[in-house]
Wavefront OBJ file of the C-alpha trace (Angstrom):
o trace
v -53.685 14.941 8.769
v -54.866 11.203 9.896
v -55.983 9.984 13.610
v -52.530 9.223 15.524
v -52.493 5.567 15.882
v -53.423 4.114 19.265
v -50.157 2.719 21.455
v -51.513 -1.562 20.714
v -51.370 -0.646 16.983
v -47.938 1.362 16.921
v -46.324 -1.182 19.120
v -48.076 -3.974 16.510
v -46.785 -2.039 13.479
v -42.910 -1.853 15.305
v -43.105 -5.751 15.783
v -43.399 -6.181 12.277
v -40.404 -3.847 11.642
v -38.087 -5.398 13.777
v -39.700 -9.297 12.473
v -38.528 -8.071 8.649
v -34.811 -6.172 10.643
v -34.135 -10.090 11.789
v -35.013 -11.883 8.231
v -32.557 -9.329 6.786
v -29.361 -10.649 10.012
v -29.908 -14.004 8.253
v -28.328 -13.323 5.002
v -24.223 -13.429 6.341
v -22.417 -10.230 4.577
v -19.956 -10.381 1.411
v -16.543 -10.351 3.126
v -13.117 -9.687 1.609
v -9.964 -12.364 1.922
v -8.332 -11.442 4.740
v -4.762 -10.294 3.427
v -7.344 -8.157 1.743
v -9.060 -6.826 4.172
v -5.957 -5.771 6.593
v -4.403 -4.269 3.652
v -6.821 -1.649 3.687
v -7.904 -1.817 7.159
v -4.482 0.035 7.569
v -4.077 2.167 4.462
v -7.008 3.421 5.118
v -6.428 4.415 9.170
v -3.372 5.927 7.831
v -5.315 8.065 6.268
v -7.271 9.280 8.771
v -4.847 9.608 10.528
v -3.243 11.957 7.751
v -6.055 13.953 7.944
v -7.519 14.258 11.280
v -5.915 14.122 14.399
v -6.477 10.804 16.559
v -6.269 11.956 20.505
v -3.712 9.192 22.055
v -5.910 6.630 23.908
v -8.971 8.069 22.031
v -12.075 5.855 22.298
v -13.094 3.568 19.067
v -16.524 2.018 17.336
v -16.085 -1.104 14.802
v -19.557 -1.193 14.387
v -18.384 -4.347 11.990
v -15.781 -5.894 14.166
v -15.660 -9.254 11.885
v -12.497 -11.450 12.365
v -11.028 -8.333 14.349
v -8.781 -7.044 12.302
v -9.159 -3.400 12.792
v -9.815 -3.968 16.758
v -6.448 -5.702 16.301
v -5.012 -2.294 14.509
v -7.048 -0.072 17.337
v -5.572 -2.114 20.204
v -0.971 -1.611 18.680
v -2.443 1.751 18.265
v -3.347 2.328 21.902
v -6.686 3.109 21.530
v -9.911 1.716 23.030
v -11.202 0.328 20.538
v -15.585 -1.610 21.415
v -16.484 -4.133 18.538
v -20.067 -4.698 17.643
v -21.372 -7.560 14.909
v -22.969 -10.748 14.757
v -23.256 -13.578 17.409
v -20.661 -15.426 15.497
v -18.132 -12.866 15.061
v -18.611 -11.402 18.873
v -17.575 -15.105 19.624
v -14.904 -14.994 18.094
v -13.360 -11.598 18.449
v -13.987 -12.395 22.810
v -11.613 -15.319 22.298
v -9.355 -13.102 20.817
v -9.437 -11.168 23.487
v -11.225 -7.900 22.495
v -14.534 -5.967 23.515
v -16.648 -7.049 21.389
v -21.310 -6.928 21.650
v -23.734 -8.595 19.920
v -25.665 -5.184 18.662
v -27.181 -3.352 15.527
v -25.444 -0.361 14.626
v -28.821 0.963 14.126
v -29.516 0.896 17.743
v -26.804 1.700 19.911
v -26.682 0.395 23.921
v -23.905 3.548 23.870
v -24.425 6.903 25.706
v -24.449 9.824 23.634
v -21.013 11.149 22.797
v -19.613 8.072 23.758
v -16.983 7.706 20.358
v -13.558 9.564 19.335
v -13.621 7.501 16.243
v -16.324 5.243 14.602
v -15.502 2.985 12.178
v -18.293 1.689 10.064
v -16.840 -0.283 6.736
v -19.134 -1.750 4.208
v -21.770 -1.480 6.974
v -24.691 0.887 5.424
v -25.055 -1.270 2.876
v -26.933 -3.497 4.890
v -28.820 -1.315 6.394
v -32.344 -0.997 5.285
v -33.119 2.578 6.900
v -28.982 4.499 6.033
v -30.148 7.951 7.413
v -32.063 6.652 10.337
v -28.111 4.150 11.202
v -26.217 7.697 10.034
v -28.096 9.823 12.609
v -27.372 6.958 15.103
v -23.558 6.383 14.968
v -23.450 11.138 14.872
v -25.470 10.573 18.358
v -22.654 8.675 19.918
v -20.021 10.279 17.790
v -18.288 12.798 19.980
v -18.536 17.068 18.438
v -14.913 16.796 16.923
v -15.287 13.084 16.804
v -14.737 11.241 12.410
v -16.783 8.685 10.813
v -14.884 6.543 8.413
v -17.443 5.216 6.232
v -16.661 2.359 3.591
v -19.296 1.049 1.246
v -19.439 -1.092 -2.474
v -20.340 1.243 -5.151
v -23.151 1.119 -7.261
v -23.323 -0.254 -11.221
v -19.983 -1.807 -11.089
v -18.973 -5.753 -12.274
v -20.039 -7.763 -8.829
v -23.580 -6.431 -9.055
v -23.581 -5.933 -5.759
v -27.406 -4.743 -5.630
v -27.849 -8.346 -6.551
v -26.773 -9.549 -3.062
v -29.258 -10.826 -0.707
v -27.551 -8.961 2.073
v -27.325 -5.562 0.624
v -30.292 -3.461 0.660
v -28.586 0.070 0.197
v -26.609 0.381 -2.787
v -26.978 3.687 -4.050
v -24.493 5.845 -5.739
v -22.394 8.994 -4.387
v -24.448 11.578 -5.183
v -26.911 10.158 -2.889
v -24.786 8.850 -0.084
v -23.140 12.436 0.211
v -26.828 13.824 0.480
v -27.215 11.378 3.472
v -24.275 11.907 5.227
v -25.003 16.140 4.774
v -28.732 15.062 5.867
v -27.057 13.267 9.102
v -25.707 16.595 10.194
v -21.480 15.838 9.431
v -19.378 17.518 7.613
v -18.172 17.486 4.159
v -16.757 14.168 3.987
v -12.895 13.699 2.199
v -13.203 10.378 -0.473
v -10.848 8.008 -2.146
v -12.454 5.929 -4.595
v -10.518 2.409 -4.579
v -10.599 -0.134 -7.304
v -10.874 -3.378 -6.190
v -9.607 -6.990 -8.180
v -12.368 -9.577 -7.571
v -13.385 -13.261 -9.296
v -16.388 -11.748 -10.116
v -14.629 -8.377 -12.254
v -13.746 -5.147 -10.593
v -15.050 -3.692 -7.312
v -15.701 -0.410 -6.291
v -15.028 1.235 -3.004
v -15.760 4.420 -1.993
v -14.591 5.830 0.983
v -15.484 9.047 3.181
v -13.743 10.386 5.630
v -16.070 13.119 8.152
v -16.342 14.629 11.538
v -19.700 15.697 13.660
v -19.337 19.584 13.455
v -17.929 21.112 16.789
v -20.541 23.217 19.113
v -17.727 25.989 19.017
v -15.002 26.431 17.208
v -11.767 25.053 17.311
v -8.195 25.214 16.224
v -7.009 23.663 13.417
v -5.181 20.700 12.993
v -1.879 21.184 12.334
v -1.766 20.301 7.839
v -0.064 16.870 7.264
v 4.318 16.618 7.196
v 5.749 16.331 3.706
v 8.032 14.267 5.257
v 6.474 11.652 8.262
v 2.650 10.853 9.342
v 0.887 13.680 12.027
v 3.096 12.410 16.106
v -1.040 12.864 16.836
v -1.327 9.785 14.843
v -0.653 6.529 17.038
v 1.224 3.949 15.361
v -0.077 1.175 14.155
v 1.959 -2.906 14.061
v 1.670 -3.590 10.582
v 3.288 -7.304 11.324
v 1.222 -9.732 10.623
v 2.799 -12.653 11.981
v 5.773 -13.331 14.053
v 8.501 -12.688 11.273
v 11.989 -14.269 11.373
v 15.138 -13.123 14.057
v 16.531 -10.431 12.758
v 20.356 -11.689 10.619
v 23.143 -10.100 12.241
v 25.911 -8.799 10.212
v 29.158 -10.702 8.726
v 30.307 -7.087 7.076
v 29.612 -4.610 9.891
v 27.086 -3.810 7.626
v 22.862 -4.717 8.440
v 21.142 -4.945 4.733
v 17.724 -5.135 4.287
v 16.462 -6.437 1.033
v 12.722 -4.681 -0.172
v 10.934 -6.672 -2.775
v 8.784 -4.184 -3.926
v 4.997 -4.422 -5.991
v 4.281 -7.898 -6.628
v 5.870 -11.494 -5.157
v 6.422 -12.626 -9.149
v 7.919 -16.396 -9.636
v 8.587 -17.652 -6.479
v 8.605 -21.163 -7.809
v 11.571 -20.236 -9.432
v 13.689 -17.986 -8.247
v 12.652 -17.789 -3.936
v 15.609 -20.720 -2.941
v 17.893 -19.315 -5.681
v 17.378 -15.474 -4.244
v 17.658 -16.680 -0.467
v 20.999 -18.856 -1.442
v 22.927 -15.724 -3.688
v 20.953 -12.579 -1.906
v 20.176 -13.254 1.341
v 21.920 -15.867 2.715
v 25.619 -14.577 0.905
v 24.465 -10.781 2.593
v 23.039 -12.162 5.692
v 20.542 -9.956 5.095
v 16.781 -9.176 6.392
v 13.913 -9.400 3.810
v 11.053 -6.892 3.666
v 7.992 -6.820 1.536
v 5.697 -4.019 -0.129
v 3.288 -5.108 -2.274
v -0.126 -4.698 -3.450
v -2.512 -7.902 -2.767
v -5.997 -8.555 -3.558
v -8.300 -11.896 -2.728
v -6.000 -14.027 -4.959
v -2.716 -13.190 -3.426
v -1.032 -16.476 -1.324
v 0.279 -16.397 1.846
v 2.281 -19.402 1.510
v 4.099 -17.499 -1.309
v 7.984 -17.354 0.412
v 9.301 -14.561 -0.048
v 5.929 -13.174 2.419
v 6.401 -15.889 5.183
v 9.465 -15.508 5.153
v 9.427 -11.442 4.854
v 10.632 -9.998 8.481
v 8.465 -6.908 7.438
v 5.690 -6.798 5.634
v 3.369 -3.844 4.497
v 0.357 -4.273 2.274
v -2.106 -2.364 0.567
v -5.288 -2.937 -2.110
v -4.133 -4.182 -5.202
v -5.049 -1.218 -7.293
v -7.240 -1.197 -10.926
v -5.846 2.158 -11.206
v -2.809 3.471 -9.700
v -3.977 6.761 -9.924
v -5.800 5.779 -6.574
v -2.562 5.478 -5.052
v -0.900 8.526 -6.226
v -4.428 9.946 -4.491
v -3.636 8.390 -1.370
v -0.271 9.639 -1.658
v -1.223 13.262 -2.297
v -3.454 13.301 0.454
v -0.114 12.493 2.690
v 2.507 14.536 1.732
v -0.733 17.440 1.542
v -0.533 18.293 -2.744
v -2.906 20.360 -3.537
v -2.810 20.736 -7.182
v -4.052 18.443 -10.183
v -0.778 16.293 -10.326
v -2.706 14.391 -13.920
v -1.830 17.321 -16.362
v 1.809 15.355 -15.887
v 0.084 12.878 -18.267
v 0.167 14.996 -21.233
v 3.967 14.560 -20.715
v 4.909 11.185 -22.817
v 5.459 8.966 -23.494
v 5.067 5.436 -20.883
v 6.732 6.726 -17.217
v 3.197 6.991 -15.374
v 2.311 3.505 -16.780
v -1.012 1.885 -14.844
v -2.945 5.385 -14.097
v -6.130 5.208 -15.782
v -7.901 7.966 -17.761
v -7.316 10.841 -20.593
v -3.806 10.199 -21.729
v -3.230 7.179 -19.935
v 0.496 5.288 -21.237
v 1.750 1.562 -21.537
v 3.892 0.267 -19.031
v 3.374 0.646 -15.512
v 6.297 3.202 -14.151
v 3.615 4.981 -11.863
v 3.593 1.185 -10.199
v 7.462 1.596 -9.403
v 6.844 5.208 -8.148
v 4.596 4.006 -5.721
v 5.945 1.703 -4.182
v 8.857 3.753 -3.691
v 6.688 6.174 -1.680
v 5.379 3.435 0.060
v 7.970 1.522 0.785
v 9.496 5.034 2.310
v 6.997 5.813 3.938
v 6.965 2.934 6.426
v 10.203 2.584 6.918
v 10.502 6.392 8.436
v 6.691 4.961 10.098
v 8.491 2.045 11.884
v 11.752 3.856 12.554
v 13.737 1.116 10.717
v 15.824 3.384 8.570
v 18.234 3.893 11.202
v 18.535 0.102 12.270
v 19.997 -0.675 8.951
v 23.138 0.338 6.938
v 22.516 -0.352 3.347
v 19.101 -0.919 1.505
v 18.630 -3.078 -1.374
v 15.428 -2.457 -3.191
v 14.856 -4.898 -5.838
v 12.127 -7.511 -7.362
v 11.018 -11.450 -6.709
v 11.501 -12.331 -10.345
v 14.931 -11.947 -10.895
v 17.396 -15.231 -10.700
v 21.360 -15.264 -10.094
v 23.832 -16.830 -11.489
v 26.298 -15.435 -9.820
v 26.147 -14.394 -6.019
v 24.740 -10.721 -4.804
v 28.015 -8.279 -4.571
v 29.010 -8.244 -0.980
v 28.312 -4.895 0.575
v 31.113 -4.604 1.641
v 32.868 -3.651 -1.779
v 29.877 -1.546 -2.950
v 31.089 2.018 -1.763
v 28.655 2.843 0.700
v 28.470 6.519 -1.094
v 27.873 5.679 -4.082
v 24.114 4.432 -5.023
v 24.930 0.708 -6.764
v 23.004 -0.232 -10.109
v 23.293 -3.305 -12.449
v 25.353 -2.160 -15.753
v 21.939 -1.875 -18.008
v 18.774 -1.844 -19.232
v 19.055 2.059 -18.829
v 17.042 2.748 -21.571
v 18.406 6.866 -21.348
v 18.097 6.667 -18.023
v 19.076 4.493 -15.052
v 17.547 1.277 -14.771
v 14.888 0.293 -11.925
v 14.750 -3.221 -11.530
v 17.474 -3.048 -8.637
v 19.213 -0.469 -6.027
v 21.927 -0.399 -3.251
v 21.505 2.431 -1.511
v 23.364 3.351 2.349
v 20.684 4.761 4.607
v 22.109 8.470 4.483
v 20.886 8.708 0.759
v 17.442 6.357 1.273
v 15.327 9.327 1.770
v 16.041 11.175 -1.423
v 16.319 7.845 -3.830
v 13.412 6.798 -3.080
v 11.394 10.139 -3.200
v 9.730 9.855 -7.176
v 6.097 11.092 -6.174
v 6.814 13.909 -4.175
v 6.933 16.263 -7.108
v 4.192 14.948 -8.959
v 1.768 15.367 -6.504
v 2.615 17.950 -4.085
v 4.742 20.118 -6.874
v 2.903 19.044 -10.647
v 2.756 22.784 -12.272
v 6.553 22.901 -11.290
v 7.469 19.460 -12.933
v 5.306 19.666 -15.955
v 7.518 22.733 -17.091
v 10.278 20.755 -16.329
v 9.603 18.065 -18.515
v 7.281 19.042 -20.406
v 10.418 20.380 -23.790
v 11.488 16.494 -23.819
v 7.999 14.356 -24.950
v 9.998 10.599 -24.782
v 9.823 10.150 -21.162
v 10.244 6.666 -19.255
v 10.464 5.024 -15.375
v 14.101 4.791 -16.283
v 14.735 8.009 -18.020
v 12.331 9.902 -14.802
v 14.277 8.260 -12.605
v 18.058 9.650 -13.748
v 15.873 13.092 -13.714
v 15.369 12.832 -10.519
v 18.622 11.441 -9.531
v 20.366 14.685 -11.492
v 18.350 16.685 -9.374
v 18.868 15.468 -6.168
v 22.916 15.811 -6.462
v 22.424 11.776 -6.841
v 23.042 11.116 -10.632
v 27.329 12.073 -10.435
v 27.924 8.973 -7.137
v 25.478 6.268 -9.414
v 28.334 3.291 -10.184
v 27.757 0.365 -11.563
v 28.530 -3.812 -11.116
v 28.058 -6.265 -13.446
v 24.623 -8.067 -14.595
v 24.508 -11.310 -12.860
v 20.535 -11.772 -12.505
v 18.262 -11.909 -14.920
v 14.395 -11.468 -15.184
v 12.138 -14.295 -15.442
v 8.626 -15.029 -15.465
v 6.194 -18.190 -13.551
v 3.718 -19.609 -15.829
v 0.640 -17.469 -14.355
v 2.531 -14.374 -14.019
v 0.857 -12.037 -15.248
v 3.122 -8.835 -17.089
v 2.608 -5.049 -17.768
v 5.833 -4.829 -20.743
v 7.227 -8.215 -22.241
v 6.053 -11.370 -21.900
v 9.366 -13.162 -22.473
v 9.629 -16.718 -24.376
v 11.167 -20.187 -23.063
v 14.964 -20.567 -22.988
v 15.898 -24.264 -23.470
v 19.673 -23.301 -21.669
v 17.545 -22.499 -18.184
v 14.215 -24.374 -18.711
v 12.341 -21.013 -17.539
v 10.572 -18.095 -19.528
v 13.192 -14.971 -19.528
v 11.926 -11.670 -20.066
v 14.552 -9.545 -21.679
v 17.025 -11.507 -23.162
v 19.597 -9.241 -22.853
v 20.001 -9.326 -18.887
v 20.606 -12.539 -19.446
v 23.662 -12.797 -21.827
v 24.745 -10.295 -19.563
v 24.736 -12.772 -17.004
v 25.876 -15.206 -18.670
v 29.290 -13.449 -19.187
v 30.102 -13.750 -15.353
v 28.776 -16.740 -14.687
v 31.862 -18.471 -14.241
v 34.082 -15.447 -13.591
v 32.450 -14.717 -10.417
v 31.262 -17.740 -8.223
v 31.761 -16.356 -4.442
v 32.968 -12.844 -2.632
v 36.542 -13.602 -3.415
v 35.786 -13.543 -6.976
v 33.717 -10.069 -6.245
v 36.748 -8.891 -4.739
v 39.411 -9.593 -7.405
v 36.826 -8.682 -9.825
v 36.708 -4.767 -8.199
v 40.667 -5.057 -7.238
v 41.436 -5.488 -10.575
v 39.001 -2.403 -11.500
v 40.509 -0.045 -9.555
v 43.690 -1.177 -11.028
v 42.442 -0.358 -14.629
v 41.589 2.703 -13.518
v 44.330 4.045 -12.053
v 46.181 2.905 -14.952
v 43.337 4.791 -17.650
v 43.761 8.211 -14.963
v 48.057 7.838 -15.575
v 47.460 7.646 -18.815
v 45.550 11.144 -19.555
l 1 2 3 4 5 6 7 8 9 10 11 12 13 14 15 16 17 18 19 20 21 22 23 24 25 26 27 28 29 30 31 32 33 34 35 36 37 38 39 40 41 42 43 44 45 46 47 48 49 50 51 52 53 54 55 56 57 58 59 60 61 62 63 64 65 66 67 68 69 70 71 72 73 74 75 76 77 78 79 80 81 82 83 84 85 86 87 88 89 90 91 92 93 94 95 96 97 98 99 100 101 102 103 104 105 106 107 108 109 110 111 112 113 114 115 116 117 118 119 120 121 122 123 124 125 126 127 128 129 130 131 132 133 134 135 136 137 138 139 140 141 142 143 144 145 146 147 148 149 150 151 152 153 154 155 156 157 158 159 160 161 162 163 164 165 166 167 168 169 170 171 172 173 174 175 176 177 178 179 180 181 182 183 184 185 186 187 188 189 190 191 192 193 194 195 196 197 198 199 200 201 202 203 204 205 206 207 208 209 210 211 212 213 214 215 216 217 218 219 220 221 222 223 224 225 226 227 228 229 230 231 232 233 234 235 236 237 238 239 240 241 242 243 244 245 246 247 248 249 250 251 252 253 254 255 256 257 258 259 260 261 262 263 264 265 266 267 268 269 270 271 272 273 274 275 276 277 278 279 280 281 282 283 284 285 286 287 288 289 290 291 292 293 294 295 296 297 298 299 300 301 302 303 304 305 306 307 308 309 310 311 312 313 314 315 316 317 318 319 320 321 322 323 324 325 326 327 328 329 330 331 332 333 334 335 336 337 338 339 340 341 342 343 344 345 346 347 348 349 350 351 352 353 354 355 356 357 358 359 360 361 362 363 364 365 366 367 368 369 370 371 372 373 374 375 376 377 378 379 380 381 382 383 384 385 386 387 388 389 390 391 392 393 394 395 396 397 398 399 400 401 402 403 404 405 406 407 408 409 410 411 412 413 414 415 416 417 418 419 420 421 422 423 424 425 426 427 428 429 430 431 432 433 434 435 436 437 438 439 440 441 442 443 444 445 446 447 448 449 450 451 452 453 454 455 456 457 458 459 460 461 462 463 464 465 466 467 468 469 470 471 472 473 474 475 476 477 478 479 480 481 482 483 484 485 486 487 488 489 490 491 492 493 494 495 496 497 498 499 500 501 502 503 504 505 506 507 508 509 510 511 512 513 514 515 516 517 518 519 520 521 522 523 524 525 526 527 528 529 530 531 532 533 534 535 536 537 538 539 540 541 542 543 544 545 546 547
């Protein structure tokens, strides 16, 4: 062994290290878009709450306060949060009223065991000594406390290794080893694919606890029906939303858009006139967003309720998220062997065409948020639909649609029930939207049920689930008075459509448009709808009388 350094020489070496670290801080960290950051933050906080108990009033450290996104989420959840970051970020967060301090996450000015939760998104990629940073986080985390880590993966199309601010973009095995060496429990991981302008980026996320000094009672497993009661509720509203509509029919209606907000330049005014205004309804959007998402989209701007997640490039990641919340354990991907297009959108062996998995995921995510925010009891009817519908006639009035029935348009069934539009009462909402439960919680039983047939699509799967839940016999239909159009720049996983000279738009499915044309002159207002259903009831009575 060498001779110990003299004190002046040791201080000189530390001064050189300090100068090196200060130089690194001059490079700005790569940031996500505000919308993507907010949706990612909310999604991972909810996953954390579904995995671990977060005590009421818990003390939280946000190691990258940035725009204040996570601090706002923690504040709305009733937690006591403090953020650290650069001078610019700290000044911004203080202007928003948050407790923010200029500090390096590798040199924390906090007492040991100060925090119940530490939030650490993409910080370790910027640490020149990540193991030291992890041990510092361990020091200020209480025994049993939770550490959330999020880091850019190595060797992706984005080339995160080349960013001047990144000094630690390692493989997953190395990160797991550093987490172990820091003394933390084995983490629960989830990989997220994030589309960016430079290509698809991958974020590795890890949830882990600091071990307890003494054995403790295990946390209760997440309920299949709701998030744990111990998870402080987060306020998901992004901005002041329009006032709730006052229903004229006596029934409160919430129209829910799922997946993406397409073709708004063609459909928004038509939708507002023929659906929102006609039914005096509120609007909710439950969608995936990426850095290109347009926050001025009128569906988004006018929504009273907004829930977003990062747009997955592989919706298997979304199914994994649902499994974590619902408590599944078995490998659900064995169901991909059941053909042939009901799980389109999930990558891997036996991947399928189409986008069926996206419908399944967003129906679950919508139901999850409606439950969490207590909205099921606030509305009488829910309309699950899409933004790229163009209406030739107004939507049927709610009061002519029997509330004991589930209503869908008459057509586009493809051997099952159309998934494009559903009117359902609050009483039937949960079984109607719970399409993912059997997949991620009971995949073995579902595989046995479905493998007898190998031509599944989302429509047949929907009818199959409705039949199992006793809903199929109560499905009723109304005329198809709308049709799907495509904006010039809109993506499509199935039909690109063709230009229609009659409407001046790209029509995706000509069958829809031809069906809607039949009723364009027949149904123009509420009275026409009432006459239509009165005549339909009379003809059905005559048919039964003649049997």
